All heavy atoms as TSV, in Angstrom:
chain	resi	resn	atom	element	x	y	z
A	1	MET	N	N	34.008	239.191	72.205
A	1	MET	CA	C	34.499	238.310	73.245
A	1	MET	C	C	35.754	237.606	72.712
A	1	MET	O	O	35.780	237.157	71.574
A	1	MET	CB	C	33.422	237.284	73.615
A	1	MET	CG	C	33.885	236.260	74.629
A	1	MET	SD	S	32.637	235.030	75.059
A	1	MET	CE	C	31.752	235.906	76.317
A	2	THR	N	N	36.749	237.479	73.542
A	2	THR	CA	C	37.968	236.783	73.154
A	2	THR	C	C	38.044	235.443	73.881
A	2	THR	O	O	37.278	235.192	74.813
A	2	THR	CB	C	39.227	237.602	73.512
A	2	THR	OG1	O	39.332	237.669	74.943
A	2	THR	CG2	C	39.173	238.998	72.917
A	3	ASP	N	N	38.994	234.601	73.482
A	3	ASP	CA	C	39.184	233.313	74.160
A	3	ASP	C	C	39.472	233.508	75.639
A	3	ASP	O	O	39.049	232.716	76.479
A	3	ASP	CB	C	40.319	232.526	73.512
A	3	ASP	CG	C	39.932	231.931	72.173
A	3	ASP	OD1	O	38.729	231.932	71.842
A	3	ASP	OD2	O	40.836	231.459	71.465
A	4	ASP	N	N	40.197	234.558	75.991
A	4	ASP	CA	C	40.530	234.817	77.388
A	4	ASP	C	C	39.305	235.159	78.226
A	4	ASP	O	O	39.321	235.010	79.448
A	4	ASP	CB	C	41.556	235.946	77.498
A	4	ASP	CG	C	42.919	235.550	76.948
A	4	ASP	OD1	O	43.229	234.335	76.935
A	4	ASP	OD2	O	43.665	236.447	76.519
A	5	ASP	N	N	38.230	235.609	77.596
A	5	ASP	CA	C	37.000	235.965	78.306
A	5	ASP	C	C	36.147	234.747	78.635
A	5	ASP	O	O	35.220	234.843	79.438
A	5	ASP	CB	C	36.159	236.937	77.470
A	5	ASP	CG	C	36.865	238.258	77.230
A	5	ASP	OD1	O	37.608	238.697	78.124
A	5	ASP	OD2	O	36.681	238.826	76.142
A	6	VAL	N	N	36.444	233.611	78.032
A	6	VAL	CA	C	35.627	232.413	78.203
A	6	VAL	C	C	36.086	231.647	79.440
A	6	VAL	O	O	37.269	231.346	79.599
A	6	VAL	CB	C	35.723	231.502	76.957
A	6	VAL	CG1	C	34.917	230.234	77.149
A	6	VAL	CG2	C	35.246	232.257	75.732
A	7	ASP	N	N	35.148	231.351	80.334
A	7	ASP	CA	C	35.448	230.560	81.526
A	7	ASP	C	C	35.407	229.083	81.140
A	7	ASP	O	O	34.351	228.536	80.844
A	7	ASP	CB	C	34.423	230.840	82.622
A	7	ASP	CG	C	34.647	229.993	83.859
A	7	ASP	OD1	O	35.709	229.336	83.966
A	7	ASP	OD2	O	33.770	229.995	84.733
A	8	THR	N	N	36.568	228.457	81.123
A	8	THR	CA	C	36.654	227.034	80.765
A	8	THR	C	C	36.903	226.166	81.992
A	8	THR	O	O	37.260	224.999	81.863
A	8	THR	CB	C	37.790	226.812	79.743
A	8	THR	OG1	O	39.032	227.250	80.329
A	8	THR	CG2	C	37.535	227.576	78.451
A	9	GLY	N	N	36.695	226.720	83.168
A	9	GLY	CA	C	36.979	226.006	84.408
A	9	GLY	C	C	36.176	224.731	84.600
A	9	GLY	O	O	36.598	223.842	85.343
A	10	ASP	N	N	35.030	224.610	83.950
A	10	ASP	CA	C	34.198	223.415	84.126
A	10	ASP	C	C	34.412	222.375	83.032
A	10	ASP	O	O	33.728	221.360	82.990
A	10	ASP	CB	C	32.718	223.800	84.192
A	10	ASP	CG	C	32.236	224.481	82.916
A	10	ASP	OD1	O	33.076	224.994	82.161
A	10	ASP	OD2	O	31.022	224.493	82.692
A	11	ILE	N	N	35.387	222.594	82.168
A	11	ILE	CA	C	35.662	221.651	81.084
A	11	ILE	C	C	36.744	220.681	81.536
A	11	ILE	O	O	37.827	221.093	81.956
A	11	ILE	CB	C	36.112	222.387	79.805
A	11	ILE	CG1	C	35.002	223.327	79.314
A	11	ILE	CG2	C	36.509	221.391	78.720
A	11	ILE	CD1	C	35.403	224.192	78.152
A	12	ALA	N	N	36.451	219.409	81.451
A	12	ALA	CA	C	37.422	218.393	81.853
A	12	ALA	C	C	38.598	218.386	80.882
A	12	ALA	O	O	38.429	218.618	79.684
A	12	ALA	CB	C	36.759	217.020	81.872
A	13	PRO	N	N	39.798	218.106	81.393
A	13	PRO	CA	C	40.951	218.048	80.492
A	13	PRO	C	C	40.868	216.841	79.565
A	13	PRO	O	O	40.216	215.845	79.878
A	13	PRO	CB	C	42.139	217.907	81.446
A	13	PRO	CG	C	41.561	217.331	82.690
A	13	PRO	CD	C	40.147	217.836	82.767
A	14	LEU	N	N	41.519	216.945	78.408
A	14	LEU	CA	C	41.576	215.827	77.475
A	14	LEU	C	C	42.734	214.929	77.909
A	14	LEU	O	O	43.863	215.099	77.485
A	14	LEU	CB	C	41.771	216.319	76.042
A	14	LEU	CG	C	40.683	217.243	75.503
A	14	LEU	CD1	C	40.989	217.634	74.072
A	14	LEU	CD2	C	39.330	216.572	75.597
A	15	ASP	N	N	42.426	213.975	78.774
A	15	ASP	CA	C	43.455	213.096	79.319
A	15	ASP	C	C	43.556	211.808	78.508
A	15	ASP	O	O	42.896	211.639	77.482
A	15	ASP	CB	C	43.164	212.791	80.789
A	15	ASP	CG	C	41.787	212.173	80.994
A	15	ASP	OD1	O	41.120	211.814	79.994
A	15	ASP	OD2	O	41.374	212.030	82.147
A	16	ASP	N	N	44.411	210.900	78.953
A	16	ASP	CA	C	44.605	209.636	78.237
A	16	ASP	C	C	43.299	208.858	78.090
A	16	ASP	O	O	43.063	208.226	77.063
A	16	ASP	CB	C	45.650	208.774	78.941
A	16	ASP	CG	C	47.048	209.349	78.802
A	16	ASP	OD1	O	47.272	210.164	77.882
A	16	ASP	OD2	O	47.920	208.980	79.611
A	17	ALA	N	N	42.439	208.894	79.104
A	17	ALA	CA	C	41.162	208.178	79.040
A	17	ALA	C	C	40.297	208.710	77.899
A	17	ALA	O	O	39.619	207.950	77.216
A	17	ALA	CB	C	40.421	208.289	80.367
A	18	PHE	N	N	40.333	210.018	77.682
A	18	PHE	CA	C	39.569	210.610	76.584
A	18	PHE	C	C	40.001	210.009	75.254
A	18	PHE	O	O	39.175	209.609	74.441
A	18	PHE	CB	C	39.758	212.130	76.566
A	18	PHE	CG	C	39.184	212.788	75.336
A	18	PHE	CD1	C	37.846	213.139	75.286
A	18	PHE	CD2	C	39.967	213.025	74.229
A	18	PHE	CE1	C	37.304	213.730	74.150
A	18	PHE	CE2	C	39.445	213.614	73.089
A	18	PHE	CZ	C	38.108	213.966	73.062
A	19	PHE	N	N	41.321	209.947	75.035
A	19	PHE	CA	C	41.812	209.472	73.748
A	19	PHE	C	C	41.650	207.961	73.591
A	19	PHE	O	O	41.546	207.474	72.471
A	19	PHE	CB	C	43.268	209.910	73.536
A	19	PHE	CG	C	43.356	211.375	73.205
A	19	PHE	CD1	C	43.677	212.304	74.181
A	19	PHE	CD2	C	43.072	211.824	71.934
A	19	PHE	CE1	C	43.734	213.656	73.884
A	19	PHE	CE2	C	43.115	213.172	71.618
A	19	PHE	CZ	C	43.446	214.092	72.602
A	20	ARG	N	N	41.582	207.213	74.691
A	20	ARG	CA	C	41.295	205.776	74.581
A	20	ARG	C	C	39.855	205.555	74.110
A	20	ARG	O	O	39.567	204.610	73.401
A	20	ARG	CB	C	41.528	205.073	75.924
A	20	ARG	CG	C	42.993	204.764	76.201
A	20	ARG	CD	C	43.149	203.808	77.360
A	20	ARG	NE	N	42.638	204.346	78.614
A	20	ARG	CZ	C	43.317	205.124	79.455
A	20	ARG	NH1	N	44.546	205.479	79.172
A	20	ARG	NH2	N	42.763	205.552	80.568
A	21	ARG	N	N	38.951	206.442	74.510
A	21	ARG	CA	C	37.546	206.313	74.123
A	21	ARG	C	C	37.250	206.956	72.779
A	21	ARG	O	O	36.229	206.693	72.158
A	21	ARG	CB	C	36.649	206.974	75.175
A	21	ARG	CG	C	36.612	206.293	76.510
A	21	ARG	CD	C	35.569	206.925	77.434
A	21	ARG	NE	N	35.601	208.377	77.457
A	21	ARG	CZ	C	36.310	209.120	78.304
A	21	ARG	NH1	N	37.070	208.563	79.188
A	21	ARG	NH2	N	36.259	210.429	78.260
A	22	ALA	N	N	38.121	207.845	72.336
A	22	ALA	CA	C	37.870	208.610	71.110
A	22	ALA	C	C	37.855	207.688	69.894
A	22	ALA	O	O	38.589	206.712	69.827
A	22	ALA	CB	C	38.949	209.678	70.936
A	23	ALA	N	N	37.002	208.009	68.970
A	23	ALA	CA	C	36.913	207.241	67.728
A	23	ALA	C	C	37.314	208.140	66.571
A	23	ALA	O	O	36.875	209.287	66.476
A	23	ALA	CB	C	35.489	206.736	67.528
A	24	LEU	N	N	38.165	207.630	65.729
A	24	LEU	CA	C	38.554	208.381	64.544
A	24	LEU	C	C	37.482	208.214	63.483
A	24	LEU	O	O	37.001	207.108	63.246
A	24	LEU	CB	C	39.900	207.888	64.017
A	24	LEU	CG	C	41.080	208.101	64.960
A	24	LEU	CD1	C	42.337	207.484	64.359
A	24	LEU	CD2	C	41.300	209.573	65.241
A	25	ARG	N	N	37.107	209.300	62.877
A	25	ARG	CA	C	36.094	209.249	61.836
A	25	ARG	C	C	36.765	209.065	60.485
A	25	ARG	O	O	37.838	209.585	60.248
A	25	ARG	CB	C	35.316	210.558	61.822
A	25	ARG	CG	C	34.568	210.788	63.096
A	25	ARG	CD	C	33.860	212.095	63.015
A	25	ARG	NE	N	33.197	212.358	64.281
A	25	ARG	CZ	C	32.450	213.402	64.496
A	25	ARG	NH1	N	32.275	214.277	63.554
A	25	ARG	NH2	N	31.887	213.563	65.662
A	26	PRO	N	N	36.101	208.357	59.591
A	26	PRO	CA	C	36.674	208.227	58.243
A	26	PRO	C	C	36.820	209.611	57.624
A	26	PRO	O	O	35.932	210.447	57.731
A	26	PRO	CB	C	35.641	207.401	57.482
A	26	PRO	CG	C	34.710	206.851	58.498
A	26	PRO	CD	C	34.835	207.678	59.728
A	27	ALA	N	N	37.938	209.819	56.999
A	27	ALA	CA	C	38.194	211.127	56.404
A	27	ALA	C	C	37.510	211.243	55.056
A	27	ALA	O	O	37.405	210.277	54.308
A	27	ALA	CB	C	39.697	211.325	56.247
A	28	GLY	N	N	37.066	212.435	54.774
A	28	GLY	CA	C	36.573	212.742	53.442
A	28	GLY	C	C	37.768	213.176	52.616
A	28	GLY	O	O	38.887	212.726	52.838
A	29	GLU	N	N	37.537	214.063	51.704
A	29	GLU	CA	C	38.642	214.585	50.902
A	29	GLU	C	C	39.518	215.440	51.805
A	29	GLU	O	O	39.044	216.323	52.502
A	29	GLU	CB	C	38.096	215.430	49.753
A	29	GLU	CG	C	39.164	215.929	48.838
A	29	GLU	CD	C	38.585	216.706	47.664
A	29	GLU	OE1	O	37.420	216.512	47.313
A	29	GLU	OE2	O	39.333	217.531	47.121
A	30	ALA	N	N	40.810	215.184	51.817
A	30	ALA	CA	C	41.736	215.903	52.683
A	30	ALA	C	C	42.423	217.030	51.919
A	30	ALA	O	O	42.559	216.985	50.698
A	30	ALA	CB	C	42.784	214.950	53.239
A	31	VAL	N	N	42.852	218.024	52.660
A	31	VAL	CA	C	43.619	219.137	52.121
A	31	VAL	C	C	45.025	219.021	52.686
A	31	VAL	O	O	45.203	218.841	53.890
A	31	VAL	CB	C	42.994	220.489	52.541
A	31	VAL	CG1	C	43.859	221.644	52.096
A	31	VAL	CG2	C	41.581	220.613	52.015
A	32	THR	N	N	46.025	219.108	51.843
A	32	THR	CA	C	47.404	219.075	52.304
A	32	THR	C	C	47.793	220.467	52.777
A	32	THR	O	O	47.555	221.452	52.084
A	32	THR	CB	C	48.341	218.610	51.183
A	32	THR	OG1	O	47.946	217.307	50.769
A	32	THR	CG2	C	49.778	218.571	51.650
A	33	LEU	N	N	48.373	220.520	53.979
A	33	LEU	CA	C	48.708	221.789	54.596
A	33	LEU	C	C	49.996	221.623	55.383
A	33	LEU	O	O	50.173	220.632	56.090
A	33	LEU	CB	C	47.570	222.207	55.542
A	33	LEU	CG	C	47.784	223.399	56.446
A	33	LEU	CD1	C	47.749	224.687	55.620
A	33	LEU	CD2	C	46.686	223.435	57.499
A	34	THR	N	N	50.903	222.571	55.260
A	34	THR	CA	C	52.096	222.577	56.095
A	34	THR	C	C	51.752	223.335	57.363
A	34	THR	O	O	51.251	224.454	57.313
A	34	THR	CB	C	53.274	223.268	55.383
A	34	THR	OG1	O	53.553	222.548	54.186
A	34	THR	CG2	C	54.501	223.309	56.262
A	35	LEU	N	N	51.992	222.710	58.497
A	35	LEU	CA	C	51.606	223.271	59.785
A	35	LEU	C	C	52.802	223.204	60.717
A	35	LEU	O	O	53.440	222.159	60.843
A	35	LEU	CB	C	50.448	222.435	60.337
A	35	LEU	CG	C	49.664	222.951	61.508
A	35	LEU	CD1	C	48.949	224.255	61.150
A	35	LEU	CD2	C	48.634	221.918	61.927
A	36	HIS	N	N	53.134	224.288	61.358
A	36	HIS	CA	C	54.248	224.327	62.302
A	36	HIS	C	C	53.689	224.130	63.709
A	36	HIS	O	O	52.907	224.944	64.185
A	36	HIS	CB	C	54.997	225.659	62.201
A	36	HIS	CG	C	55.592	225.878	60.850
A	36	HIS	ND1	N	56.859	225.462	60.519
A	36	HIS	CD2	C	55.084	226.431	59.730
A	36	HIS	CE1	C	57.110	225.759	59.268
A	36	HIS	NE2	N	56.035	226.348	58.755
A	37	LEU	N	N	54.082	223.025	64.343
A	37	LEU	CA	C	53.585	222.679	65.671
A	37	LEU	C	C	54.742	222.621	66.660
A	37	LEU	O	O	55.878	222.328	66.286
A	37	LEU	CB	C	52.880	221.321	65.638
A	37	LEU	CG	C	51.699	221.209	64.663
A	37	LEU	CD1	C	51.220	219.776	64.577
A	37	LEU	CD2	C	50.570	222.135	65.096
A	38	ASP	N	N	54.453	222.850	67.918
A	38	ASP	CA	C	55.471	222.749	68.960
A	38	ASP	C	C	55.948	221.310	69.070
A	38	ASP	O	O	55.130	220.372	69.011
A	38	ASP	CB	C	54.915	223.205	70.305
A	38	ASP	CG	C	54.550	224.691	70.318
A	38	ASP	OD1	O	55.138	225.443	69.523
A	38	ASP	OD2	O	53.696	225.077	71.130
A	39	PRO	N	N	57.258	221.113	69.234
A	39	PRO	CA	C	57.817	219.753	69.296
A	39	PRO	C	C	57.198	218.892	70.395
A	39	PRO	O	O	56.959	217.703	70.190
A	39	PRO	CB	C	59.308	219.983	69.553
A	39	PRO	CG	C	59.576	221.366	69.070
A	39	PRO	CD	C	58.312	222.129	69.285
A	40	ASP	N	N	56.902	219.487	71.550
A	40	ASP	CA	C	56.334	218.686	72.639
A	40	ASP	C	C	54.919	218.216	72.304
A	40	ASP	O	O	54.506	217.127	72.690
A	40	ASP	CB	C	56.368	219.436	73.968
A	40	ASP	CG	C	55.573	220.735	73.955
A	40	ASP	OD1	O	55.502	221.395	72.896
A	40	ASP	OD2	O	55.038	221.105	75.023
A	41	LEU	N	N	54.183	219.024	71.545
A	41	LEU	CA	C	52.836	218.634	71.132
A	41	LEU	C	C	52.899	217.429	70.193
A	41	LEU	O	O	52.179	216.443	70.376
A	41	LEU	CB	C	52.150	219.814	70.433
A	41	LEU	CG	C	50.721	219.548	70.003
A	41	LEU	CD1	C	49.774	220.230	70.964
A	41	LEU	CD2	C	50.501	220.035	68.607
A	42	VAL	N	N	53.797	217.485	69.221
A	42	VAL	CA	C	53.953	216.379	68.274
A	42	VAL	C	C	54.424	215.125	69.013
A	42	VAL	O	O	53.916	214.027	68.782
A	42	VAL	CB	C	54.924	216.759	67.139
A	42	VAL	CG1	C	55.199	215.570	66.229
A	42	VAL	CG2	C	54.374	217.930	66.339
A	43	ALA	N	N	55.372	215.287	69.927
A	43	ALA	CA	C	55.879	214.147	70.701
A	43	ALA	C	C	54.760	213.500	71.515
A	43	ALA	O	O	54.678	212.277	71.617
A	43	ALA	CB	C	57.017	214.591	71.618
A	44	TRP	N	N	53.873	214.317	72.064
A	44	TRP	CA	C	52.769	213.788	72.866
A	44	TRP	C	C	51.848	212.928	72.000
A	44	TRP	O	O	51.468	211.837	72.382
A	44	TRP	CB	C	51.990	214.944	73.497
A	44	TRP	CG	C	50.945	214.503	74.459
A	44	TRP	CD1	C	51.118	214.235	75.774
A	44	TRP	CD2	C	49.554	214.287	74.174
A	44	TRP	NE1	N	49.908	213.861	76.332
A	44	TRP	CE2	C	48.939	213.883	75.373
A	44	TRP	CE3	C	48.785	214.394	73.024
A	44	TRP	CZ2	C	47.593	213.582	75.452
A	44	TRP	CZ3	C	47.434	214.096	73.111
A	44	TRP	CH2	C	46.856	213.700	74.308
A	45	PHE	N	N	51.505	213.427	70.820
A	45	PHE	CA	C	50.653	212.647	69.921
A	45	PHE	C	C	51.373	211.397	69.433
A	45	PHE	O	O	50.783	210.320	69.365
A	45	PHE	CB	C	50.184	213.496	68.730
A	45	PHE	CG	C	48.962	214.322	69.020
A	45	PHE	CD1	C	49.076	215.647	69.406
A	45	PHE	CD2	C	47.695	213.779	68.909
A	45	PHE	CE1	C	47.956	216.408	69.677
A	45	PHE	CE2	C	46.563	214.530	69.179
A	45	PHE	CZ	C	46.697	215.847	69.569
A	46	LYS	N	N	52.648	211.515	69.096
A	46	LYS	CA	C	53.399	210.344	68.642
A	46	LYS	C	C	53.498	209.296	69.740
A	46	LYS	O	O	53.480	208.093	69.465
A	46	LYS	CB	C	54.809	210.753	68.197
A	46	LYS	CG	C	54.846	211.393	66.842
A	46	LYS	CD	C	56.285	211.674	66.418
A	46	LYS	CE	C	56.326	212.223	65.011
A	46	LYS	NZ	N	57.695	212.478	64.565
A	47	GLY	N	N	53.577	209.728	70.982
A	47	GLY	CA	C	53.674	208.812	72.109
A	47	GLY	C	C	52.427	207.971	72.321
A	47	GLY	O	O	52.456	206.985	73.057
A	48	ARG	N	N	51.342	208.345	71.691
A	48	ARG	CA	C	50.100	207.589	71.818
A	48	ARG	C	C	49.922	206.595	70.683
A	48	ARG	O	O	48.937	205.888	70.613
A	48	ARG	CB	C	48.914	208.541	71.900
A	48	ARG	CG	C	48.647	208.924	73.328
A	48	ARG	CD	C	48.678	210.417	73.538
A	48	ARG	NE	N	48.693	210.705	74.961
A	48	ARG	CZ	C	49.815	210.901	75.651
A	48	ARG	NH1	N	50.972	210.852	75.081
A	48	ARG	NH2	N	49.769	211.175	76.938
A	49	GLY	N	N	50.888	206.558	69.779
A	49	GLY	CA	C	50.847	205.576	68.693
A	49	GLY	C	C	49.842	205.932	67.618
A	49	GLY	O	O	49.140	206.921	67.682
A	50	GLY	N	N	49.785	205.086	66.632
A	50	GLY	CA	C	48.828	205.274	65.547
A	50	GLY	C	C	49.242	206.382	64.592
A	50	GLY	O	O	50.369	206.861	64.603
A	51	ASP	N	N	48.316	206.775	63.787
A	51	ASP	CA	C	48.526	207.789	62.756
A	51	ASP	C	C	48.432	209.173	63.400
A	51	ASP	O	O	47.350	209.637	63.751
A	51	ASP	CB	C	47.464	207.613	61.673
A	51	ASP	CG	C	47.643	208.544	60.488
A	51	ASP	OD1	O	48.279	209.608	60.639
A	51	ASP	OD2	O	47.133	208.200	59.409
A	52	VAL	N	N	49.567	209.830	63.550
A	52	VAL	CA	C	49.630	211.121	64.241
A	52	VAL	C	C	48.759	212.169	63.541
A	52	VAL	O	O	48.020	212.913	64.194
A	52	VAL	CB	C	51.092	211.608	64.338
A	52	VAL	CG1	C	51.168	213.009	64.896
A	52	VAL	CG2	C	51.895	210.648	65.187
A	53	GLU	N	N	48.827	212.224	62.220
A	53	GLU	CA	C	48.032	213.229	61.503
A	53	GLU	C	C	46.538	213.023	61.729
A	53	GLU	O	O	45.798	213.987	61.922
A	53	GLU	CB	C	48.354	213.189	60.013
A	53	GLU	CG	C	49.733	213.728	59.695
A	53	GLU	CD	C	50.022	213.715	58.200
A	53	GLU	OE1	O	49.082	213.597	57.390
A	53	GLU	OE2	O	51.208	213.826	57.857
A	54	ARG	N	N	46.090	211.775	61.718
A	54	ARG	CA	C	44.661	211.511	61.943
A	54	ARG	C	C	44.249	211.875	63.365
A	54	ARG	O	O	43.150	212.380	63.585
A	54	ARG	CB	C	44.333	210.046	61.658
A	54	ARG	CG	C	44.326	209.752	60.159
A	54	ARG	CD	C	43.897	208.354	59.863
A	54	ARG	NE	N	42.536	208.136	60.345
A	54	ARG	CZ	C	41.928	206.972	60.354
A	54	ARG	NH1	N	42.547	205.907	59.907
A	54	ARG	NH2	N	40.707	206.843	60.804
A	55	ARG	N	N	45.146	211.616	64.329
A	55	ARG	CA	C	44.828	211.955	65.723
A	55	ARG	C	C	44.733	213.470	65.912
A	55	ARG	O	O	43.834	213.966	66.589
A	55	ARG	CB	C	45.873	211.384	66.679
A	55	ARG	CG	C	45.750	209.896	66.864
A	55	ARG	CD	C	46.860	209.423	67.803
A	55	ARG	NE	N	46.593	208.090	68.272
A	55	ARG	CZ	C	45.830	207.801	69.322
A	55	ARG	NH1	N	45.273	208.747	70.009
A	55	ARG	NH2	N	45.634	206.548	69.663
A	56	ILE	N	N	45.674	214.207	65.323
A	56	ILE	CA	C	45.625	215.667	65.430
A	56	ILE	C	C	44.386	216.195	64.723
A	56	ILE	O	O	43.695	217.087	65.229
A	56	ILE	CB	C	46.924	216.296	64.887
A	56	ILE	CG1	C	48.100	215.926	65.801
A	56	ILE	CG2	C	46.785	217.812	64.757
A	56	ILE	CD1	C	49.461	216.340	65.265
A	57	ASN	N	N	44.057	215.638	63.570
A	57	ASN	CA	C	42.849	216.043	62.850
A	57	ASN	C	C	41.603	215.798	63.705
A	57	ASN	O	O	40.713	216.649	63.785
A	57	ASN	CB	C	42.752	215.284	61.521
A	57	ASN	CG	C	41.638	215.815	60.648
A	57	ASN	OD1	O	41.760	216.868	60.061
A	57	ASN	ND2	N	40.535	215.074	60.572
A	58	ALA	N	N	41.552	214.636	64.359
A	58	ALA	CA	C	40.403	214.302	65.210
A	58	ALA	C	C	40.304	215.271	66.384
A	58	ALA	O	O	39.206	215.722	66.736
A	58	ALA	CB	C	40.514	212.864	65.702
A	59	ALA	N	N	41.443	215.618	66.995
A	59	ALA	CA	C	41.435	216.560	68.117
A	59	ALA	C	C	40.960	217.937	67.663
A	59	ALA	O	O	40.169	218.594	68.352
A	59	ALA	CB	C	42.825	216.642	68.741
A	60	LEU	N	N	41.411	218.366	66.495
A	60	LEU	CA	C	40.969	219.657	65.972
A	60	LEU	C	C	39.477	219.636	65.627
A	60	LEU	O	O	38.770	220.624	65.812
A	60	LEU	CB	C	41.795	220.043	64.736
A	60	LEU	CG	C	43.243	220.422	65.037
A	60	LEU	CD1	C	44.029	220.556	63.739
A	60	LEU	CD2	C	43.319	221.709	65.850
A	61	ARG	N	N	38.988	218.505	65.122
A	61	ARG	CA	C	37.561	218.390	64.811
A	61	ARG	C	C	36.716	218.493	66.084
A	61	ARG	O	O	35.688	219.170	66.116
A	61	ARG	CB	C	37.259	217.085	64.084
A	61	ARG	CG	C	35.762	216.915	63.775
A	61	ARG	CD	C	35.494	215.871	62.747
A	61	ARG	NE	N	36.106	216.180	61.468
A	61	ARG	CZ	C	35.684	217.125	60.629
A	61	ARG	NH1	N	34.650	217.869	60.934
A	61	ARG	NH2	N	36.294	217.328	59.485
A	62	VAL	N	N	37.153	217.818	67.155
A	62	VAL	CA	C	36.432	217.896	68.435
A	62	VAL	C	C	36.397	219.344	68.911
A	62	VAL	O	O	35.354	219.844	69.340
A	62	VAL	CB	C	37.093	216.980	69.492
A	62	VAL	CG1	C	36.556	217.263	70.877
A	62	VAL	CG2	C	36.884	215.517	69.132
A	63	TYR	N	N	37.531	220.033	68.828
A	63	TYR	CA	C	37.589	221.439	69.228
A	63	TYR	C	C	36.641	222.287	68.378
A	63	TYR	O	O	35.880	223.108	68.899
A	63	TYR	CB	C	39.018	221.954	69.102
A	63	TYR	CG	C	39.168	223.395	69.542
A	63	TYR	CD1	C	39.410	223.703	70.876
A	63	TYR	CD2	C	39.054	224.433	68.626
A	63	TYR	CE1	C	39.539	225.010	71.277
A	63	TYR	CE2	C	39.176	225.749	69.019
A	63	TYR	CZ	C	39.425	226.039	70.349
A	63	TYR	OH	O	39.534	227.348	70.742
A	64	MET	N	N	36.677	222.081	67.059
A	64	MET	CA	C	35.825	222.843	66.153
A	64	MET	C	C	34.342	222.625	66.481
A	64	MET	O	O	33.566	223.575	66.572
A	64	MET	CB	C	36.085	222.446	64.705
A	64	MET	CG	C	35.204	223.178	63.694
A	64	MET	SD	S	35.281	222.496	62.024
A	64	MET	CE	C	34.340	220.987	62.212
A	65	GLU	N	N	33.967	221.376	66.667
A	65	GLU	CA	C	32.559	221.082	66.946
A	65	GLU	C	C	32.120	221.649	68.290
A	65	GLU	O	O	30.986	222.105	68.432
A	65	GLU	CB	C	32.319	219.579	66.855
A	65	GLU	CG	C	32.399	219.075	65.421
A	65	GLU	CD	C	32.291	217.568	65.287
A	65	GLU	OE1	O	32.180	216.868	66.315
A	65	GLU	OE2	O	32.338	217.088	64.143
A	66	ALA	N	N	33.022	221.648	69.263
A	66	ALA	CA	C	32.690	222.198	70.575
A	66	ALA	C	C	32.510	223.710	70.526
A	66	ALA	O	O	31.776	224.279	71.328
A	66	ALA	CB	C	33.780	221.836	71.581
A	67	HIS	N	N	33.167	224.358	69.576
A	67	HIS	CA	C	33.104	225.809	69.473
A	67	HIS	C	C	32.258	226.307	68.308
A	67	HIS	O	O	32.185	227.498	68.065
A	67	HIS	CB	C	34.530	226.374	69.366
A	67	HIS	CG	C	35.317	226.165	70.611
A	67	HIS	ND1	N	35.969	224.991	70.884
A	67	HIS	CD2	C	35.520	226.962	71.670
A	67	HIS	CE1	C	36.558	225.073	72.052
A	67	HIS	NE2	N	36.297	226.267	72.558
A	68	ARG	N	N	31.638	225.387	67.601
A	68	ARG	CA	C	30.855	225.760	66.414
A	68	ARG	C	C	29.739	226.747	66.765
A	68	ARG	O	O	29.457	227.657	65.990
A	68	ARG	CB	C	30.281	224.508	65.760
A	68	ARG	CG	C	29.548	224.822	64.476
A	68	ARG	CD	C	29.217	223.589	63.742
A	68	ARG	NE	N	30.452	223.174	63.052
A	68	ARG	CZ	C	30.594	222.067	62.376
A	68	ARG	NH1	N	29.602	221.220	62.289
A	68	ARG	NH2	N	31.720	221.764	61.777
A	69	SER	N	N	29.109	226.597	67.913
A	69	SER	CA	C	27.981	227.480	68.268
A	69	SER	C	C	28.433	228.919	68.479
A	69	SER	O	O	27.625	229.829	68.429
A	69	SER	CB	C	27.284	226.968	69.527
A	69	SER	OG	O	28.178	227.001	70.627
A	70	SER	N	N	29.743	229.129	68.684
A	70	SER	CA	C	30.229	230.484	68.884
A	70	SER	C	C	30.646	231.154	67.572
A	70	SER	O	O	31.064	232.300	67.573
A	70	SER	CB	C	31.410	230.482	69.857
A	70	SER	OG	O	32.503	229.776	69.315
A	71	ASP	N	N	30.538	230.409	66.446
A	71	ASP	CA	C	30.871	230.996	65.155
A	71	ASP	C	C	29.896	232.106	64.805
A	71	ASP	O	O	28.704	232.008	65.060
A	71	ASP	CB	C	30.845	229.933	64.035
A	71	ASP	CG	C	31.995	228.963	64.125
A	71	ASP	OD1	O	32.933	229.199	64.921
A	71	ASP	OD2	O	31.974	227.958	63.402
A	72	VAL	N	N	30.416	233.130	64.196
A	72	VAL	CA	C	29.553	234.268	63.810
A	72	VAL	C	C	29.319	234.236	62.334
A	72	VAL	O	O	30.040	233.790	61.548
A	72	VAL	CB	C	30.208	235.605	64.219
A	72	VAL	CG1	C	29.382	236.767	63.741
A	72	VAL	CG2	C	30.397	235.640	65.713
């Protein structure tokens, strides 16, 4: 199964209200990684203030946890 095969029509978008309610978790040991991101994506996170790297990490963690059951 690929990502395109998954029906995500019933998943609510991650809007501003989501990020106002979101809680950042204390980080454990971090890994330094160079990551190339689209400029508009970075601008969107920067526009919400705070620590951009922590916010992106939190968003990726939410995605990972939501998809963990599909790991093989």
